[in-house]
C-alpha positions in Angstrom: -42.1 10.3 -2.8 -38.7 8.5 -2.5 -38.4 5.5 -0.3 -34.6 5.3 -0.4 -31.9 7.9 -0.4 -29.6 8.0 -3.4 -25.9 7.9 -2.4 -23.5 10.4 -3.6 -20.5 8.5 -5.0 -18.2 10.5 -2.6 -20.3 9.3 0.4 -20.0 5.7 -0.8 -16.2 5.7 -0.5 -14.6 4.3 2.6 -12.6 7.2 4.0 -10.4 4.9 6.1 -9.4 2.9 3.1 -8.7 6.1 1.2 -6.2 7.2 3.9 -4.6 3.7 4.0 -4.1 3.4 0.2 -0.9 4.4 -1.5 -1.4 5.0 -5.2 1.5 4.9 -7.6 5.2 3.9 -7.4 6.2 7.3 -6.2 3.9 7.3 -3.1 4.9 3.7 -2.2 8.6 4.4 -2.7 8.4 7.5 -0.6 6.6 5.6 2.2 9.1 2.7 2.2 12.4 4.2 1.2 11.8 7.9 2.1 12.5 8.9 -1.5 10.5 8.9 -4.7 13.8 8.2 -6.5 13.6 4.6 -5.5 10.9 3.7 -8.0 13.1 1.2 -9.9 13.9 -0.7 -6.7 10.1 -0.8 -5.9 9.3 -2.2 -9.4 12.0 -4.8 -9.0 10.6 -6.0 -5.6 7.1 -6.0 -6.9 8.1 -8.1 -9.9 9.9 -10.6 -7.7 6.7 -10.8 -5.4 8.7 -9.8 -2.4 6.6 -6.8 -1.4 2.8 -6.7 -0.9 1.5 -4.6 -3.7 -1.3 -4.9 -6.2 -2.5 -3.1 -9.3 -5.6 -1.1 -10.0 -5.6 -1.1 -13.7 -2.0 -0.1 -14.6 -1.4 1.8 -11.3 0.7 0.0 -8.6 -1.0 0.3 -5.2 -0.4 -0.8 -1.6 -2.0 -0.3 1.8 0.1 1.4 4.4 -1.1 -1.0 7.1 -0.2 -4.0 5.0 3.3 -2.6 4.3 3.9 -1.9 8.0 3.0 -5.5 8.8 5.2 -6.8 6.0 8.1 -4.6 7.3 7.6 -5.9 10.8 7.7 -9.5 9.5 10.9 -8.8 7.6 12.5 -7.3 10.8 11.5 -10.3 12.9 13.1 -12.7 10.4 16.3 -10.7 10.4 16.8 -10.5 14.2 19.1 -13.2 15.6 17.7 -15.4 18.3 18.4 -14.2 21.9 20.1 -16.5 24.2 
């Protein structure tokens, strides 16, 4: 008789996190710049620590929600004061 249920590894994953996670420079570039061809620009920004990305092993990753907040912050700094 088992007292606890063994979790399937797929059940243990957070589906919301999986939807929010962008894996690889191609996915992140397409999300930010609309083109996978902007990988070099993304690597440059990541190297200069100007964009919120992180690595899982050797793979560059980012969260969509974090990037949207970062973009919003960039926009608010660029807008001239009204009045």
